[in-house]
N, C-alpha and C positions, 0 to 999 in steps of 0.2 A: 569866934570867927575873927578873919585876920581885915581889916578891913585898909585900905590902900587909899588914903584921899593923895598922895603924890606917887605917881608910876616909877617903881624901879627898873631900872634894867632889865632886871629879872623877870620882873611882871611883865614887864611889855612883850619878854620873848615868848612866854609863856599863854599872855592873849594871843600874842600872833598865831602860837601852836594849835589853839582852839576855833580859831578864826575871828576873832575880835576886833571891835574897834578901840585901839589902846588910848586914844586920847580922852575916851569917856570913862574910862572904868575907876570904878570905885570901892570895885568888893573883889575879897577872892575867897572861895569855899577852899577848903582842904578836904578832898577825898582820898581815905587811906583804905585797899581791900586785901587779902591775900591771895588773889591770882595774879598769875605771871600776866607779861605782854602779850600773849598767842588768846589767852581765853577772851570768850564771848563775853562774860562779866565787865573785864577789861576796857575792850575795844565801845562794849556799851554805855560804859561813864564816860569813855573820853569822847564821844557823840553825847551824850549828856550836858557835856561842857561847852561841845559846838552851838548845841541846839539852846543853851540858855543864852550864850553869848549872843546870838542873832538876835534871840527875842529881847534881849534887854539894850540892842545898841550897844553891845561891850561894853557895859557900865556892870554887869557877874561876871566873873569870871571864875572856872573851875579848875585846877590843881590836883592834878593824880597820882596818887602815890602806889604802884602795885607791891606783889612780894612780900606784904607785912613790912615797908619800909617806913609807915609811918607808926608800925607800932601791930601786936596782934590784935585778933578778933577782940578779945573781952577787954584788954586797954584801949584797943578806938572805942567801944561801947562808953567805957569809964570817962576816957578824954571827952568824948559827947557831952557826958552829964555833967562832966565839969567845965564845959566851954570852951577847950582848947582843942577841941577837933570838930567837923564840920558835921560830916559825911562819910558812912562806912555800906558796905554791902553785909547782911546778917542774915541770921536764919534761925533755928531752933534753940541756939546757944542763948537768945531771950526768954527761953521760959525760967533761966535762974530769977526773973525778976515777974515775966506776965507767964503765969503756966499754960495760959492758952498757944502759945509758940509752939508748942510741944507738938501741935496738930500739923506743923511743917512740916514732919517727916514721920508720920505713923505706918508703916508696914502694912500692905494690902488695904488701906482705906479709899483708894482709887484705883478705879479700873483702866485707867484712859489720861489723856495727858487732856482730854476734852472734859473730862471730869475732873480734875483737878482745877483747873481753869475756870469752870462754873464755880467750887466751893470757893477759890481764892479771891475770885471778884465780885462774889454774892454777899447774903446777911453773913454766913460765919466768918467772912476773911475780914469784912467791916469789923466784924466784933472783936476779932485780932488785933487787928490795928490799933481800934480804939483802946485796947487795952494796955498795947507797948506804946500808947501817947502817954495815959496816964500811969502809968506804974515805971517805967522806964526813962521817960522824957526825950526819947527819938520819935522820930514821924515815917513811918512808910510812904514812899511817896511814888513805887512801882515796885513790880514785882521779876524776877528771873526764874526760868524755869532750871531745875537741874535734871542731867541723865539719870532715867531710871537706872537701881541697881540690879545688875544680873548676875546670877552663878555664873561660875566656870568652872572645869570638869573635866576628866580626860574618858567621858562615856556620857550618851546622851543621857537625863534627866526630865523627863516629862510629867511625872507623878509624884508625889508625896512620898510613894511606897518605893521610889526609885532611890531615896535617899538614905536608907537603913545604914546607921554606920557610916555612913560618909564623914572621912575624917575633914573639916573644913575651919579659915582662919574668917573671921568676923573681928568688927573694931572692938575696945574695950566698952561694950554699950550693953548693960544686963538686959536690956529690950530683946535685941540682936541675939545674946547668948540664948535666951529662953525659948524667944520663935523659933529658932534653927532647931532646938532640942525638940519642941515640939512638933515639927514637922518633919525627925525620925534622924536626924543628922547628930553625929557626934561635932558640936562646934567650940570654939576655945579662941580667946584671945589674942593677939600678936601684932609686935607694931609691925607696921606697914612695909618698913626695911627688909624686914627678914621674910618676906612671901614667897620671893623670885625665887630664894634658894632652899628654902622649907618645899615648894613645887618641885623645884629641880629633884632635891636629895630622897624626896616622899615621904616629908615626916606629915606635911599635909597632903590631900588629894582635889582640894577647891577651894575656891575663895570666892568672894561679891563683891562688886564695884560697878561702874556706870562704866560705859564700853570708853571713853574716852581716858579714861586711869586703865582699864586691859589694855589698850592701845599704849599709850605711855610708859607702862610698866613693862612693856615686851611679854606678858603673859601668854600671849599666843606663841610662845619660843617653849612653853612648859604645859599649855593646855590646850585642848584640841577641839572644845566642845565652848558654846555661849548657849546658855542655856535661858529661854526671854522670859524668866520671872518675872521683872518688873515687880521687885517686891515691897520698893521703896519710889514711889513718884515722889518728887517735892518740887516747893520753891522757894527763894531767896530773897528779901527783899532790900531795895536799893531807899535808904534812908537818910535824914536830915535832924540834927538837934533840933530839938525844941525851942533852946534859948537860941537858935539861929536863925530859925521860922520865926519865932515871935519880932525879930527886928525887919523883917521884911513887908514892905508896903503890900497890899492887897493885889497889886498889880503884878509885882514879881512874885508874889505868893501862887499867883496864877501864872504866871511864865516859867517857875519853876515846875509844878504839876502839868504845863504842855511838854515841856523839853523832857520830864520823867517819862511821859506817858510816850514819845520818840522814839525814847531809849529803849523804852520796853517792848516798841514792835519791830525795831531794829535788832535785839540781844534774841527776840524769837526767830525771827531769819538765820540769823547767824547757826542757833541752837539746831535749828530744824538742819540744815546742812551740814553741820558737823556729824550727827547722827549718821547719818546716809553717808558721809564720806570714812566717819570709824570703822563703820559695819563692813564697806565695801575694803576700806584694807585688812581689817582683819580675816573677811573671805578669802582674801587675794594671800594672804600668809597661811591660808590651810584649816580655817578653824570652820566646826560648820554648829549653825544657828539653829535650836531645837526651840519650838513652838511647844508651849507647857499646858496639861491644864490649871489654868489660872483658879476656878471657880473652885477646884480642889485643895489650892494651896489656899486659897483665903479660907477655906472652911477651916482646915488644921489647924492653923495660926488663929485664927479669931481668939481663941480662952487663952492664949498667952498673950497677947497685945492688949486683951482688957484689963487683964491683971497686971501688967504693968506701966499704962495709965491712970492719971491723978483722977479723984473725984469730980475736978470741975468739968475736964473735958470728957469723960468717960459716957455720958448719954451722948457727945455728939460722933464720939467715935461708933458706938454702939449704932446710930442711924445708919453711920456709913457702909457700916458693915451688914446693912439690912436692905442696901439697895440693889 
């Protein structure tokens, strides 16, 4: 944590940026993350800073560092454990310490964003948060949605039977490779930077990513269909270092949680708008959106998913698949 008992010119400018009252400021929280300045996560982080400054009459300010400018995700987590970083946005990477964090990105675990919300904000979500606090020494204070991952291709794929032999790129995640193999495709890991060219020259026929990335990577130039598999619905946490949290008064802790709740609501507004905007953009570029047999995909993926999750979360995943 960086305490500012004397307000520097830079800090005064930063307070002005987040709408605080400079003369009363005594603390600056450093919040680093990997997204760019246009991303809803960044905009919600700035919103958090604005709200916290207002709630504390400018005593607590938040300095936001996008684009990994304060460090990469794992480096920021390590920094929070050491006390050199106050806050970050992080998700299933936390399973390196807290196994239950793997639940943040399990394929076919949730049929809708409403199901995901109920899980993340319910008893199971509370258990995940408590394990993160205990094992990682960082505290989730809000969560942001992530766009569901969808499959793009040059033909409609509405059922697992349509996948047979489809050459597709997946991230270098064993779970993803196994799941798509179980569904009947021929998946292979590939660096994201190589995907566009590989689709263009026919080395691969398909790839899977959220709509925002399909748009920003211009995959609409080399793919004609978005198959709404929604195979991974996930969320990510806004977190604060436990060492920072413990130095806050109860009133300031309450202000942090209120600011986080407002930032979460704001991020969801931005998220929903971005989904609508991205779909409209891709349709305008000529992509056809295909509704799929979600139940058939989930049933075909179940065994591969369960084979890849650790024993601690397997009963929870089995329960999710049975709902």
